[in-house]
N, C-alpha and C positions, 0 to 999 in steps of 0.2 A: 324501291323497284326501279328497273331500268329497261330500256330497249337497246338491243344489240343487233348490228347489221349482218351477222352471220349466224342466226339461229337455225337456218336450214338452207338448202340450195335455192329454194324458191325466194326466200328472204334475200339472199345474196344477190340473186338476179335483179331484184327490184332496187335495192339500196346501192348496188354496184360500187363498193368501196375500192375495188381494183382500179377504177377510173381515176382515182386519186393516188394511186400507188400504194394503197393499204392492202396488206395481206394478213388478215385477222383470223385467229383460230375460230373454228366452229364451236359454239357452246349452245346448249339447248335450254329451253324454258326450265327454270328451277335452278340453274347454275348460279353460283355465287361469285361475285368479284368485288374487289375493293377499289374504291376510287379516291385518289389522294390529290388534293389541291397542291399544285406545284409550288405555290409561294407560301401559303399559310401552313402547310403541312396537315391540315384538317383532313380527316379520312372518314368515309362512310362505306359500310358494307351493303351491297345491294344484290337483290335476286333479279335475274333476268326473266322478264315476263312478256316481252313483245318484240317484234321486228322493228328496227329503225335505228338511227335516223336515216333519211335518204341522203347518204354521205355524198353521192356524186353531184348533188346540187350545190354543195359547198366546198368543192375542191380548192385548196390553197387559202381558204379563209383562215385568218391568223388571229390568235389572242395571245397577249404577252403579260408578263409581270416580272419585275426586277431584271429586265433585260433578257429574259429567256422566253422563247415563243414556242407555241405548239400550233399545228395546222390540222385542218379538216375536222368536221364534226363526226366523231365516231361512237358516241354514246349519248342517249337521252336519259335524263334522270327525272323522277317525279319531283314535284315541288318540295315535298318533304325531304327527299334524299339530297336535292340540290341545296336546300337551306341548311343542311347539316354541315356543309363545307364552304358555303359562300352566300352572298346576298342575292336573292332573286332579281333584284334590279340590275345586277351586273350583266346578265344575259348569257355571256359565255365565260367559261373558266378554263385555264390551261390545267390539265390533269394528267396524272399517271394512272394507268389501269393495270392492276395485278391481281393474281388469284391467291 
């Protein structure tokens, strides 16, 4: 399961990813996305179930591996989903998100 900042217009107004330059597609609860760890290639399929993260609070926050970086927090994963692609102790992972 995962939280996505554009589940609805109300969600978008709270999470405000546009403040970080993100223009994310609207996806409703029950939508399915694949999250791929940019370095290990591990992938997990998640169902969107909640609004979040509050992207505007972490604009320009960066996480890197193998010299490639990603910025902004744009998806929150449950511990089970996160553990499928990385160690919970890592805190943040650079990922690709696709449908």
